[in-house]
C-alpha positions as CSV (number, residue, x, y, z in Angstrom):
1,M,21.4,16.0,23.8
2,N,17.7,16.1,25.0
3,A,15.8,12.9,25.4
4,G,14.0,12.1,22.1
5,V,16.3,14.1,19.9
6,K,18.0,11.4,17.8
7,A,20.5,13.6,16.0
8,V,21.6,17.3,15.8
9,I,23.1,18.6,12.5
10,K,25.4,21.5,13.3
11,T,26.9,22.3,9.9
12,E,24.4,25.1,9.1
13,K,23.7,28.5,10.5
14,L,21.2,27.1,12.9
15,P,21.1,23.5,14.4
16,I,18.7,21.0,12.9
17,K,17.2,18.7,15.5
18,L,15.9,15.4,14.3
19,W,13.4,13.1,16.0
20,L,14.7,10.3,13.8
21,D,18.2,9.0,12.8
22,E,19.9,11.1,10.1
23,D,20.3,8.1,7.8
24,Q,16.5,7.7,7.9
25,M,16.0,11.0,6.1
26,E,15.9,11.0,2.3
27,E,18.5,13.3,0.8
28,G,16.0,15.7,-0.6
29,A,14.3,16.3,2.7
30,L,17.7,16.7,4.4
31,E,18.7,19.3,1.8
32,Q,15.5,21.2,2.4
33,A,16.1,21.1,6.2
34,R,19.5,22.6,5.6
35,N,17.9,25.4,3.5
36,L,15.6,26.2,6.4
37,A,18.5,26.3,8.9
38,N,20.3,28.9,6.7
39,L,17.3,31.3,6.4
40,P,18.3,34.7,7.9
41,F,15.0,35.0,9.8
42,A,14.9,31.4,11.1
43,Y,14.8,31.2,14.9
44,K,16.7,29.0,17.4
45,H,16.7,25.7,15.5
46,I,14.8,23.6,13.0
47,A,12.7,20.7,14.4
48,I,12.3,17.7,12.2
49,M,9.5,15.2,13.2
50,P,9.9,11.4,12.9
51,D,7.4,11.2,10.0
52,T,9.4,13.7,7.8
53,H,9.7,13.3,4.0
54,Q,10.5,15.7,1.1
55,G,7.9,18.3,0.3
56,Y,8.0,21.5,-1.8
57,G,10.5,24.0,-0.3
58,M,10.2,22.6,3.2
59,P,10.0,19.0,4.3
60,I,6.7,17.6,5.4
61,G,7.0,17.0,9.1
62,A,9.1,20.1,9.9
63,V,8.7,23.0,12.2
64,L,10.1,26.4,11.4
65,A,10.0,29.4,13.8
66,T,10.7,32.8,12.3
67,R,11.2,36.4,13.4
68,G,9.4,39.1,11.5
69,V,8.3,37.2,8.4
70,I,5.8,34.6,7.3
71,V,6.6,31.9,4.7
72,P,3.4,30.8,2.8
73,N,5.0,27.6,1.6
74,A,6.1,26.7,5.1
75,V,2.4,26.3,5.7
76,G,1.7,24.5,2.4
77,V,-0.9,24.5,-0.3
78,D,-3.5,22.7,1.8
79,I,-3.9,25.3,4.5
80,G,-5.6,24.0,7.6
81,C,-5.3,20.3,6.5
82,G,-5.8,18.2,9.6
83,M,-7.9,15.6,11.3
84,C,-10.8,15.2,13.5
85,S,-12.1,12.2,15.6
86,L,-15.4,11.3,17.2
87,R,-16.3,8.5,19.5
88,T,-19.5,6.5,19.2
89,N,-21.2,4.6,22.0
90,L,-20.9,1.4,20.1
91,K,-18.6,-1.3,21.4
92,D,-18.8,-3.4,18.2
93,I,-20.1,-3.3,14.7
94,S,-20.8,-6.2,12.3
95,T,-19.2,-6.4,8.9
96,D,-22.6,-6.1,7.2
97,D,-23.4,-2.9,9.2
98,L,-19.9,-1.6,8.5
99,K,-20.4,-2.1,4.8
100,D,-23.7,-0.3,4.9
101,V,-22.3,2.6,6.8
102,I,-19.4,3.0,4.3
103,K,-21.8,2.7,1.4
104,I,-23.9,5.6,2.6
105,I,-20.8,7.7,3.4
106,R,-19.6,7.1,-0.2
107,E,-23.0,8.3,-1.5
108,T,-23.1,11.4,0.6
109,V,-19.5,12.6,0.7
110,P,-17.9,13.6,-2.6
111,V,-14.3,12.4,-2.9
112,G,-11.4,13.1,-5.2
113,F,-12.0,16.1,-7.5
114,S,-15.8,15.8,-7.0
115,H,-17.9,18.5,-5.4
116,H,-21.5,18.7,-4.2
117,E,-23.9,19.2,-7.1
118,E,-25.8,21.9,-5.1
119,P,-24.4,24.6,-2.8
120,Q,-24.4,23.7,0.9
121,D,-26.1,25.6,3.6
122,E,-24.1,28.9,3.9
123,A,-24.3,28.6,7.7
124,W,-21.5,26.1,7.4
125,M,-19.2,28.7,5.9
126,P,-17.0,30.6,8.4
127,E,-17.8,34.3,8.9
128,R,-15.8,36.6,6.7
129,K,-14.1,39.3,8.8
130,G,-11.9,42.1,7.3
131,E,-10.3,42.2,3.9
132,L,-10.2,38.7,2.3
133,P,-9.7,39.2,-1.5
134,I,-8.9,35.6,-2.4
135,V,-11.4,34.1,0.0
136,N,-14.1,36.4,-1.5
137,Q,-13.1,35.4,-5.0
138,E,-13.4,31.7,-4.1
139,Y,-16.3,31.9,-1.7
140,E,-19.1,30.8,-4.1
141,S,-17.2,27.7,-5.3
142,G,-16.4,27.0,-1.6
143,L,-20.2,26.5,-1.1
144,Y,-20.0,23.4,-3.3
145,Q,-16.7,22.2,-1.9
146,I,-17.4,22.3,1.8
147,G,-18.1,18.8,3.1
148,T,-15.9,17.1,0.5
149,L,-13.0,14.8,1.1
150,G,-10.5,15.6,-1.6
151,S,-7.8,13.2,-2.8
152,G,-4.3,11.9,-1.9
153,N,-3.9,10.8,1.7
154,H,-7.3,12.2,2.8
155,F,-9.6,9.6,4.4
156,I,-12.7,8.8,6.4
157,E,-11.9,5.8,8.6
158,I,-14.0,3.7,11.0
159,Q,-11.8,2.4,13.9
160,K,-12.0,0.2,17.0
161,G,-10.4,1.9,20.0
162,S,-8.4,0.4,22.8
163,D,-11.0,2.0,25.0
164,G,-13.5,-0.5,23.7
165,Y,-15.5,2.0,21.5
166,I,-15.9,2.5,17.7
167,W,-14.4,5.8,16.5
168,I,-14.7,7.9,13.3
169,M,-11.6,9.7,12.1
170,I,-11.5,12.2,9.1
171,H,-8.4,13.7,7.4
172,S,-9.0,16.5,5.0
173,G,-8.2,20.2,4.4
174,S,-9.4,23.5,2.9
175,R,-9.9,22.2,-0.7
176,N,-9.4,24.6,-3.6
177,I,-10.0,27.7,-1.5
178,G,-6.8,27.0,0.6
179,F,-4.9,25.9,-2.5
180,T,-5.7,29.2,-4.2
181,V,-4.8,31.4,-1.2
182,A,-1.5,29.5,-0.7
183,N,-0.4,29.9,-4.4
184,H,-1.5,33.5,-4.6
185,Y,0.6,34.6,-1.5
186,N,3.5,32.4,-2.5
187,D,3.6,34.3,-5.8
188,V,3.2,37.6,-3.9
189,A,6.2,36.6,-1.6
190,K,8.3,35.7,-4.6
191,R,7.6,39.1,-6.2
192,L,8.3,41.0,-3.0
193,N,11.7,39.1,-2.5
194,E,12.7,39.8,-6.1
195,E,11.8,43.5,-5.8
196,A,13.9,43.7,-2.7
197,G,16.8,41.9,-4.4
198,E,16.6,39.0,-2.0
199,E,17.6,35.5,-3.0
200,V,15.8,32.7,-1.3
201,S,15.7,28.9,-1.8
202,E,13.1,27.5,-4.1
203,G,9.7,27.3,-2.3
204,L,10.8,29.5,0.6
205,A,9.7,33.0,-0.5
206,Y,8.6,35.1,2.5
207,I,6.4,38.1,3.4
208,P,8.0,40.6,5.8
209,E,5.8,42.0,8.6
210,S,6.4,45.5,7.1
211,S,4.4,44.5,4.1
212,E,0.6,45.0,3.8
213,Y,0.4,41.4,2.6
214,F,1.7,40.1,5.9
215,D,-1.6,40.6,7.7
216,L,-3.6,39.9,4.5
217,Y,-2.1,36.4,4.2
218,R,-2.5,35.7,7.9
219,R,-6.2,36.7,7.8
220,E,-6.8,34.6,4.7
221,M,-4.8,31.7,6.1
222,N,-6.9,31.8,9.3
223,Y,-10.1,31.8,7.3
224,C,-8.8,28.7,5.5
225,L,-8.1,27.1,8.9
226,E,-11.8,27.7,9.8
227,F,-13.0,26.5,6.5
228,A,-11.0,23.3,6.8
229,L,-12.5,22.6,10.2
230,A,-16.0,23.3,8.9
231,N,-15.3,21.0,6.0
232,R,-14.4,18.2,8.4
233,K,-17.4,18.9,10.6
234,L,-19.8,18.7,7.7
235,M,-18.3,15.4,6.6
236,M,-18.5,14.1,10.2
237,E,-22.2,15.0,10.1
238,A,-22.6,12.8,7.0
239,A,-20.7,10.0,8.7
240,K,-22.9,10.3,11.8
241,A,-26.1,10.3,9.6
242,A,-24.8,7.1,8.0
243,F,-24.3,5.4,11.4
244,M,-27.8,6.6,12.6
245,E,-29.4,5.2,9.5
246,V,-27.9,1.8,9.9
247,L,-27.8,1.7,13.7
248,P,-30.7,3.9,15.1
249,G,-30.0,5.1,18.6
250,V,-26.2,5.4,18.2
251,E,-24.7,8.3,20.2
252,F,-21.6,10.4,19.7
253,A,-19.1,12.2,21.9
254,D,-15.5,13.5,22.4
255,F,-15.0,15.4,19.2
256,I,-11.3,16.3,18.6
257,N,-9.9,18.5,15.9
258,K,-6.3,19.2,15.0
259,P,-4.8,21.0,12.0
260,H,-1.2,20.3,10.9
261,N,-0.6,22.9,8.2
262,F,-0.6,26.4,9.7
263,A,1.4,29.2,11.1
264,S,0.7,30.9,14.5
265,E,2.2,33.5,16.7
266,E,3.6,31.8,19.8
267,E,6.1,32.3,22.6
268,H,9.1,30.0,22.7
269,F,12.3,30.4,24.6
270,G,11.2,33.7,25.9
271,E,10.5,35.3,22.5
272,T,7.3,35.8,20.4
273,V,7.8,34.2,17.0
274,I,5.8,32.8,14.2
275,V,5.8,29.0,14.3
276,H,5.2,27.3,10.9
277,R,4.0,23.7,11.1
278,K,4.0,21.9,7.8
279,G,2.7,18.4,8.3
280,A,3.3,18.7,12.1
281,T,0.8,18.8,14.9
282,R,0.9,21.1,17.9
283,A,1.4,19.2,21.1
284,R,1.2,21.5,24.1
285,K,1.1,19.9,27.5
286,G,-2.2,18.1,27.9
287,E,-3.4,19.0,24.4
288,W,-5.2,16.2,22.5
289,G,-4.1,15.2,19.1
290,M,-4.3,12.5,16.4
291,I,-1.5,10.6,14.7
292,P,-2.8,8.2,12.1
293,G,-0.9,5.3,10.6
294,S,-2.0,4.0,7.2
295,Q,-5.2,2.3,6.2
296,G,-3.6,-1.0,7.3
297,T,-2.0,0.1,10.6
298,R,-2.9,1.6,13.9
299,S,-3.7,5.2,14.6
300,F,-3.3,7.0,18.0
301,L,-5.1,9.6,20.0
302,V,-2.4,11.3,22.1
303,K,-1.9,14.1,24.6
304,G,1.0,16.5,24.1
305,K,3.9,16.8,26.6
306,G,4.7,20.4,25.6
307,E,8.4,19.6,24.7
308,P,10.1,23.0,24.2
309,E,12.8,21.6,21.8
310,S,10.1,20.6,19.2
311,F,8.4,23.9,19.6
312,E,5.6,21.9,21.3
313,S,5.0,19.8,18.2
314,C,4.8,16.2,17.1
315,S,4.3,14.2,13.9
316,H,1.1,14.3,12.0
317,G,1.2,10.7,10.9
318,A,3.4,7.9,9.8
319,G,5.0,9.7,6.9
320,R,5.7,8.4,3.4
321,I,8.6,6.1,2.9
322,M,8.4,6.3,-0.9
323,S,7.0,8.7,-3.5
324,R,3.5,8.1,-4.9
325,S,5.0,7.2,-8.4
326,K,7.5,4.8,-6.8
327,A,4.7,3.1,-4.8
328,R,2.6,2.6,-7.9
329,K,5.6,1.1,-9.8
330,T,7.2,-1.1,-7.1
331,L,4.6,-2.3,-4.6
332,D,2.8,-5.6,-5.3
333,L,-0.9,-5.1,-5.6
334,K,-1.9,-8.6,-4.6
335,E,0.3,-8.6,-1.6
336,E,-0.9,-5.2,-0.3
337,V,-4.6,-6.2,-0.9
338,K,-4.0,-9.6,0.8
339,A,-2.4,-8.0,3.9
340,L,-5.4,-5.7,4.3
341,K,-7.9,-8.6,3.7
342,D,-6.1,-10.8,6.3
343,R,-6.5,-8.0,8.8
344,G,-10.2,-7.8,8.1
345,I,-10.1,-4.2,6.9
346,L,-12.6,-2.8,4.4
347,H,-9.9,-1.0,2.4
348,A,-9.7,1.4,-0.6
349,I,-7.2,-0.3,-2.8
350,R,-8.8,-1.4,-6.0
351,N,-6.1,-1.3,-8.6
352,R,-2.4,-0.3,-9.2
353,K,-3.1,3.5,-9.1
354,D,-4.3,3.1,-5.5
355,L,-0.9,1.7,-4.4
356,D,0.3,5.2,-3.5
357,E,-1.9,5.0,-0.4
358,A,-1.1,1.3,0.4
359,P,0.4,0.6,3.8
360,G,3.7,-0.4,2.1
361,S,4.2,3.2,1.0
362,Y,4.3,4.5,4.6
363,K,6.8,4.4,7.4
364,D,6.4,2.0,10.3
365,I,4.0,3.9,12.6
366,D,5.3,2.0,15.7
367,E,8.9,3.2,15.0
368,V,7.5,6.8,14.4
369,M,5.8,6.6,17.8
370,R,8.9,5.3,19.6
371,N,10.9,8.2,18.2
372,Q,8.5,10.8,19.8
373,V,7.9,9.4,23.3
374,D,9.2,12.7,24.7
375,L,6.6,14.6,22.6
376,V,3.3,12.8,23.2
377,E,1.7,10.3,25.5
378,V,-0.6,7.7,23.8
379,Q,-4.1,7.7,25.2
380,I,-6.0,5.4,22.9
381,E,-4.9,3.1,20.1
382,L,-7.2,2.8,17.1
383,Q,-7.4,-0.2,14.8
384,P,-8.8,0.4,11.3
385,L,-12.0,-1.4,10.4
386,A,-13.0,0.4,7.2
387,V,-11.8,3.3,5.1
388,V,-13.0,5.7,2.4
389,K,-10.2,7.3,0.4
390,G,-10.2,10.2,-2.1
């Protein structure tokens, strides 16, 4: 067994390689992994990252390589969701200045289901190349959505790095434009499979490369990847403006971007395949990436080690330890707030409905990192100072 692989499940058509102990996986996620391993077009093995938890059709934190097909739901509904980081030249920031920066960010970056009231500069929108029916349909609304955070686990966080500098990290995706593309092509895939008499597991409908929709989906998916990056960049501009307003003369450097919901054509084990990463980060040798904890725990800037067995991938975060509904029902609001207050973090937990994003709803990030020492090398540790959540 390779170093880092904690367990290998050999009961299915293909092996399932886990970067966590099998008993740490919830049963639903394990069942989904087994479904992946039995797909006729799946290649080599299924790689399960240490932050994995149940998703729709495919576990979050899973890597699926395929021959000759693409699986829209193995990318997910938030195409191009990912993170970016930026270093400031600040070595410290006072609580009052931090509060002012966060206040301005909240005023300039719409969160949750909110959009901009006016269309944004079209120069921020990626160039449209080739046939893009769903992107074209959603393009105008995208002008109002670019530069917005969204909801769920998306965040803007101010952090103090082990390198001595203050950092900004943003986690967001492709908003409704990616959601619409994803759902449209998942429906197309289901129809194609039904017409061909193919039976597939729930959420794992696929598009064969012989179909005209294969290139259509890839083209629209890639546009959504570019849109998600532009979305993060525009929010980062708002965050930079907030810093500059409060602390004139501040400078910025070392922008890093990393998506974790996408599919790409890559060569692995001597064969060209399509690698689907759903809540997994590409970690080629020397490639920078980000692995956030929760709003109460450390995040990490890392460099990939290019581990072949994980299809050169690593986790995309800490991963949930309980569902959102369970977190709201079972976590203690006062305890979660007190823990954040004791750490001096300007947090985003105001009432019980916010508990789905409390630190207690996430896995232990330190254990997650220990489970993937063969996948990444930590470069900088980042302690949270303040967070804006959707």
